[in-house]
C-alpha positions in Angstrom: 31.2 24.6 21.6 30.6 27.7 19.8 29.0 27.1 16.3 27.4 29.3 13.8 25.0 27.8 11.1 23.6 28.9 7.9 20.6 26.9 6.4 19.3 27.2 2.8 16.6 25.0 1.2 17.0 22.8 -1.7 14.5 21.2 -4.1 12.5 18.2 -3.1 12.8 19.1 0.6 16.5 18.6 1.3 18.2 21.4 2.8 22.2 22.4 3.0 23.5 23.1 6.5 26.7 24.7 6.8 28.2 25.0 10.1 31.5 26.9 11.5 33.2 26.0 14.5 35.2 28.6 16.3 38.8 28.3 16.1 39.2 27.9 20.1 36.8 25.1 20.1 38.5 23.3 17.2 42.1 23.8 19.0 40.4 22.3 22.3 38.8 19.7 20.5 42.3 18.8 18.7 44.2 19.0 21.8 41.5 16.7 24.1 41.3 14.0 21.5 45.2 13.8 21.2 45.6 13.5 25.1 43.0 10.7 25.0 44.9 8.9 21.9 48.0 9.4 23.9 46.7 7.7 27.0 45.6 4.6 25.2 48.0 4.1 22.2 50.9 1.8 22.9 54.1 2.8 20.8 57.6 0.6 21.3 60.0 2.8 23.3 57.2 4.8 25.5 55.4 4.0 28.2 51.6 3.4 27.7 50.0 6.7 28.6 53.4 8.7 27.7 53.6 9.1 24.4 54.5 12.8 22.8 52.0 14.3 21.0 54.6 15.1 18.3 55.2 11.3 18.0 51.8 10.5 17.8 51.2 13.1 14.9 54.4 11.8 13.0 53.2 8.0 13.2 49.5 8.3 13.0 48.8 12.0 12.0 46.6 11.9 8.8 44.4 8.9 10.2 43.8 10.6 13.8 43.2 13.9 12.1 40.3 12.3 10.1 38.9 10.7 13.2 39.2 14.1 15.0 37.9 16.0 12.3 34.8 13.3 12.4 34.3 13.8 15.9 34.1 17.8 15.6 31.5 17.4 12.8 29.2 15.0 14.8 29.5 17.1 17.9 28.7 20.2 16.1 25.6 18.8 14.3 24.5 17.1 17.5 24.6 20.5 19.2 22.7 22.3 16.3 20.1 19.9 15.8 19.2 19.0 19.3 18.6 22.8 19.7 14.3 23.7 20.1 14.8 25.9 17.0 15.9 22.8 14.8 12.5 21.4 14.8 12.0 22.5 11.4 15.0 21.3 9.7 16.0 18.0 11.6 16.9 15.2 9.1 14.4 12.3 8.6 15.3 9.3 10.5 16.1 7.4 7.6 18.1 10.3 5.7 21.3 11.1 7.8 23.3 14.1 7.0 25.9 13.7 4.2 29.1 15.8 3.5 28.9 18.1 0.8 31.9 17.2 -1.5 34.1 14.1 -1.9 36.4 14.4 1.2 36.8 15.8 4.8 37.2 19.6 5.0 40.9 20.4 5.9 41.4 20.7 9.8 43.5 23.6 10.7 43.4 24.0 14.5 44.7 27.5 13.9 41.6 28.7 11.9 37.7 28.3 12.2 36.3 25.1 10.9 33.6 25.2 8.5 32.0 22.0 6.9 28.4 21.7 4.9 26.0 19.0 5.0 23.0 17.9 2.8 19.9 15.9 4.1 16.2 15.5 3.7 13.9 16.9 6.2 10.1 16.6 6.5 7.9 18.4 3.6 6.6 22.0 4.5 3.3 22.2 2.9 0.7 25.2 3.2 -2.7 24.0 2.7 -4.5 27.4 1.7 -5.9 26.8 -1.8 -9.5 25.3 -1.7 -10.9 27.5 -4.5 -12.7 25.4 -7.5 -12.6 22.1 -5.5 -15.9 20.0 -6.4 -16.6 16.6 -5.1 -19.4 14.5 -6.8 -20.8 12.2 -4.6 -22.2 8.8 -6.4 -25.9 8.2 -5.9 -26.1 4.8 -5.1 -29.6 3.0 -4.5 -30.2 0.0 -1.9 -33.6 -1.4 -3.2 -35.1 -4.8 -4.0 -33.0 -5.6 -7.0 -29.7 -5.1 -4.8 -30.9 -7.1 -2.0 -31.9 -9.9 -4.2 -28.4 -10.0 -6.1 -26.8 -10.4 -2.4 -29.3 -13.3 -1.8 -28.4 -14.7 -4.8 -24.8 -14.8 -4.2 -25.6 -16.4 -0.7 -27.7 -19.2 -2.8 -24.6 -19.8 -4.9 -22.3 -20.1 -1.7 -24.7 -22.4 -0.4 -25.2 -24.4 -3.2 -25.0 -28.3 -3.7 -23.1 -29.6 -6.9 -24.7 -32.8 -8.0 -23.8 -35.0 -11.2 -26.1 -34.6 -13.9 -28.4 -37.5 -15.3 -26.5 -40.0 -17.7 -27.6 -38.9 -21.3 -28.2 -35.1 -20.5 -26.2 -32.8 -22.4 -24.1 -29.8 -21.5 -25.6 -26.6 -20.5 -25.0 -23.1 -19.8 -23.9 -22.8 -16.0 -23.3 -26.5 -16.0 -19.8 -27.3 -14.3 -18.1 -29.6 -16.7 -14.7 -31.4 -16.6 -13.2 -31.8 -19.9 -9.8 -33.5 -21.6 -8.7 -31.5 -24.6 -5.8 -31.1 -27.1 -5.0 -28.9 -29.9 -4.7 -30.8 -33.4 -2.5 -29.5 -36.4 -3.8 -29.8 -40.0 -2.8 -33.5 -40.5 -5.2 -34.1 -37.2 -1.8 -34.8 -34.9 -1.6 -33.6 -31.5 0.2 -30.5 -30.8 3.2 -31.0 -28.5 2.1 -29.3 -24.9 -1.4 -28.5 -25.6 -2.9 -31.8 -24.1 -4.8 -31.2 -20.7 -6.7 -33.7 -18.5 -9.4 -32.9 -16.1 -9.9 -29.4 -16.9 -12.8 -27.9 -14.8 -14.8 -24.7 -15.8 -18.4 -23.4 -15.6 -20.0 -23.1 -19.2 -20.7 -19.4 -19.8 -17.7 -17.9 -18.2 -15.2 -18.2 -21.0 -13.0 -19.3 -18.5 -11.0 -21.8 -20.7 -7.9 -21.3 -22.9 -9.9 -21.9 -26.2 -13.3 -20.0 -25.3 -15.2 -23.1 -26.4 -18.1 -22.4 -24.1 -20.5 -22.4 -27.2 -19.1 -25.4 -28.8 -19.5 -28.0 -26.1 -23.3 -27.2 -25.6 -25.2 -30.5 -26.0 -22.3 -32.6 -25.5 -22.9 -35.8 -23.3 -20.3 -37.2 -20.8 -17.9 -39.5 -22.5 -18.7 -37.9 -25.6 -15.5 -36.6 -27.9 -16.1 -33.8 -30.2 -13.5 -32.4 -33.0 -14.0 -28.4 -32.9 -13.0 -25.9 -35.4 -13.1 -22.4 -34.4 -12.0 -19.1 -36.2 -11.0 -16.3 -33.9 -11.7 -12.9 -34.4 -8.4 -10.7 -35.5 -9.5 -8.2 -32.5 -9.6 -11.3 -29.9 -8.1 -10.0 -26.6 -5.7 -13.1 -26.7 -2.9 -12.5 -29.0 -2.1 -16.4 -29.3 -5.9 -16.8 -30.7 -6.5 -13.5 -32.7 -7.1 -14.0 -36.4 -6.2 -17.8 -36.2 -8.2 -20.7 -36.8 -7.8 -23.7 -34.0 -8.6 -27.3 -34.4 -9.5 -28.6 -30.8 -10.2 -32.1 -29.7 -12.4 -32.3 -26.6 -13.8 -35.0 -24.2 -16.3 -34.3 -21.7 -15.8 -36.5 -18.8 -18.0 -35.2 -16.1 -21.0 -32.6 -16.2 -22.5 -31.3 -12.8 -25.1 -29.0 -11.9 -25.0 -26.5 -9.2 -28.5 -26.8 -7.2 -29.3 -23.7 -5.4 -31.2 -23.8 -2.0 -34.5 -22.4 -1.6 -34.8 -18.8 -0.3 -36.5 -19.6 3.2 -35.6 -19.8 6.9 -33.7 -23.1 6.7 -31.1 -21.0 4.2 -31.0 -18.1 6.8 -30.5 -20.7 9.8 -27.9 -22.5 7.5 -26.0 -19.2 7.1 -25.9 -18.1 10.7 -27.8 -19.7 13.9 -28.5 -16.1 15.1 -30.8 -15.6 11.8 -34.3 -17.3 12.7 -36.0 -16.4 9.6 -35.5 -15.2 6.0 -36.5 -11.9 7.1 -34.0 -11.7 9.8 -31.2 -12.4 7.0 -32.8 -9.8 4.6 -32.4 -7.2 7.4 -28.9 -7.8 8.2 -27.9 -8.0 4.5 -29.3 -4.5 4.0 -27.6 -3.3 7.1 -24.5 -4.5 5.8 -24.8 -3.2 2.3 -25.9 0.3 3.9 -22.6 0.4 6.2 -20.7 -0.5 3.1 -22.1 2.0 0.9 -21.5 4.8 3.6 -17.7 3.7 4.0 -17.1 3.6 0.3 -18.5 6.8 -0.4 -16.6 8.4 2.6 -13.7 7.1 1.1 -14.3 8.2 -2.4 -15.4 11.8 -1.2 -12.3 12.2 1.0 -10.0 10.5 -1.9 -11.3 13.2 -4.3 -10.6 15.9 -1.7 -7.1 15.0 -1.3 -6.3 14.4 -4.7 -7.8 17.9 -5.8 -5.7 19.5 -2.5 -2.7 17.9 -4.0 -3.1 19.5 -7.4 -3.7 22.9 -6.0 -1.1 22.8 -3.2 2.0 21.4 -4.9 5.1 20.3 -3.0 7.8 18.0 -3.3 8.7 14.8 -1.5 12.3 14.0 -0.3 13.7 11.1 -2.2 14.7 9.4 1.0 11.0 9.5 2.2 9.8 8.0 -1.2 12.4 5.2 -1.0 11.7 4.3 2.7 8.0 4.0 2.0 8.4 1.9 -1.2 10.9 -0.3 0.9 8.4 -0.7 3.5 5.6 -1.7 1.0 8.2 -4.3 -0.8 8.7 -5.9 2.5 5.3 -6.3 3.5 4.4 -7.5 -0.2 7.4 -10.1 0.7 5.5 -11.2 3.8 2.4 -11.5 2.0 3.9 -14.0 -0.6 5.8 -15.8 2.3 9.4 -15.0 0.5 12.1 -12.6 1.1 12.3 -9.2 -0.3 15.4 -10.6 -2.5 13.6 -13.7 -3.6 10.5 -11.4 -4.4 12.7 -9.1 -6.5 14.2 -12.2 -8.5 10.5 -13.6 -9.2 9.5 -10.1 -10.5 12.5 -9.5 -12.8 12.2 -13.4 -14.3 8.3 -12.3 -15.1 9.8 -9.3 -16.9 8.2 -6.7 -14.7 9.9 -3.9 -12.6 10.1 -3.6 -8.6 8.3 -0.2 -9.4 5.3 -1.5 -11.7 4.6 -4.2 -9.1 4.6 -1.8 -6.3 1.9 0.4 -8.3 -0.1 -2.5 -9.2 -0.3 -3.9 -5.6 0.1 -1.1 -3.3 -1.1 2.2 -5.5 0.6 5.6 -5.8 3.3 5.7 -3.3 3.7 9.5 -3.8 0.2 10.4 -3.9 -0.5 8.4 -0.8 2.3 10.0 1.1 1.2 13.4 0.1 -2.2 12.7 1.2 -1.3 11.6 4.5 1.0 14.9 4.8 -1.8 17.0 3.9 -3.8 15.2 6.3 -1.3 15.5 9.2 -0.8 19.1 8.5 -4.3 20.2 8.7 -4.8 18.1 11.8 -1.9 20.1 13.6 -3.0 23.3 12.3 -6.7 23.1 13.2 -5.8 21.4 16.4 -8.3 18.8 15.7 -8.9 16.6 19.0 -11.6 14.3 20.1 -13.7 14.1 23.7 -14.5 10.8 25.4 -18.3 11.4 24.5 -17.2 11.2 20.9 -15.4 8.2 21.5 -18.4 6.5 23.0 -20.6 7.6 20.4 -18.0 5.8 18.0 -18.3 2.8 20.0 -22.3 2.8 19.6 -21.8 3.2 15.9 -19.7 0.2 15.4 -21.7 -1.8 17.8 -25.0 -0.9 15.6 -23.0 -1.6 12.2 -21.4 -5.0 13.3 -24.5 -6.4 15.2 -22.3 -6.1 18.6 -23.0 -4.6 22.1 -21.2 -1.8 22.9 -19.0 -3.7 25.6 -18.0 -6.3 23.3 -16.8 -3.1 21.1 -15.0 -1.6 24.0 -13.5 -4.9 24.8 -11.7 -4.8 21.4 -10.6 -1.4 21.6 -9.0 -2.1 25.1 -5.8 -2.8 23.2 -3.8 0.6 23.3 -2.8 0.4 19.5 -6.1 -0.4 18.2 -7.8 2.6 20.6 -5.2 4.8 19.1 -6.0 3.9 15.3 -9.8 4.5 16.4 -9.1 8.0 17.7 -7.1 8.6 14.7 -10.2 7.8 12.3 -12.5 9.9 14.4 -9.9 13.0 14.4 -9.8 12.6 10.6 -13.6 12.2 10.1 -13.7 15.5 12.0 -11.4 17.2 9.9 -13.0 16.1 6.6 -16.3 17.4 7.8 -14.7 20.8 8.5 -13.3 20.9 4.9 -16.3 19.8 3.1 -17.6 23.1 4.2 -15.1 24.8 2.3 -15.6 23.2 -0.9 -18.5 22.1 -3.1 -20.0 18.8 -2.4 -22.8 17.9 -5.1 -24.4 14.8 -6.5 -22.8 12.6 -8.9 -24.1 10.0 -11.2 -26.5 7.1 -10.2 -24.5 4.1 -10.1 -25.1 0.4 -9.2 -24.4 -1.0 -5.8 -21.9 -3.4 -7.1 -20.3 -0.7 -9.5 -19.3 1.2 -6.6 -16.9 -1.2 -5.4 -15.2 -1.9 -9.1 -11.7 -0.6 -8.8 -11.0 2.6 -10.9 -9.5 2.4 -14.6 
């Protein structure tokens, strides 16, 4: 088939492809198609396979013409898009070409046939501008204070919860069980406000009326009527500026008894630890590994954010939609529901699908742009890894996770897992190259725990 083409770029990584099929090929395609239909169509008064073309055209003309037109368009597109030179303007797999216009172009076998389609292509991005990029790397110390905080968390997880002695009052950090209800000005129960067997830790503020301080000193089975005035700036609009009267009965008081920091605790945590020092050494190693990973993540994200800003490009609408649809389906799996049911749940809560996606999965467009920039640079710089570099990565993982190299290799026998590992090593090599083109300087000192808090 003799086909000429003209391609023009549109906004948001879309292209317009105008193709012209030579008249001879149009006439030949029409003739061959009509011959094929004549062989298969059964019309009263004619033997099958012997229906004259003019009869076919008279009876089924417009329908057959539309079908033949569609075939010519499909064949022409396949020929154009399967050629080697089409690699830069092939449509995305989820963005099939669509005709430019509301109806099929007119087919005239005495003339060339021209049609135009529009579709999305993979974004073309040139990552050239590295000027003025500054990456501030937070300074995070891991000292005795940070180690003690981790040990305290381990104590909390291994604590025993015991009933407090009769006659002893509620204190901060006690775990209390209460029955409560709100009272109106006449002392009657406010309908719907009653709650029984509510459990919380005193001092956390994790109760509706924030009555931690007001129940201090109360004893088991004691009932108290509390009147509390709330600040106009209270974070809860149901309480802000109001005065509430609450009846509270303490039904249980428990204390959390922390285990001693000793060898026995270390052995309770994991039998591989023989002493408390073994546990401390492992905690410090895990903290250092977590710090390294998080700092690496923050550095790379800062770099990508700035590269996106300095090397702007548009994403195809279909690419964003496909990404969001994929994330939505994954969210539905996590919630153990269907995408349709999840949409109903979100709508009933007053949220939009877009808000929910951003809240749970982050900024889809920014993540896509980051991925495209990384893929582009990996390809342009021909980043590859050697077997020796993979072996070095095995050793690094083994050290970080307290495993043998053979155990790590066993895990990565799975081809998919090894593929991910190779991609990670490639990306790390790319970032090391890129950091040499930008300015990396020391950032603010922050606590280890704050390093992992979500950004505002």
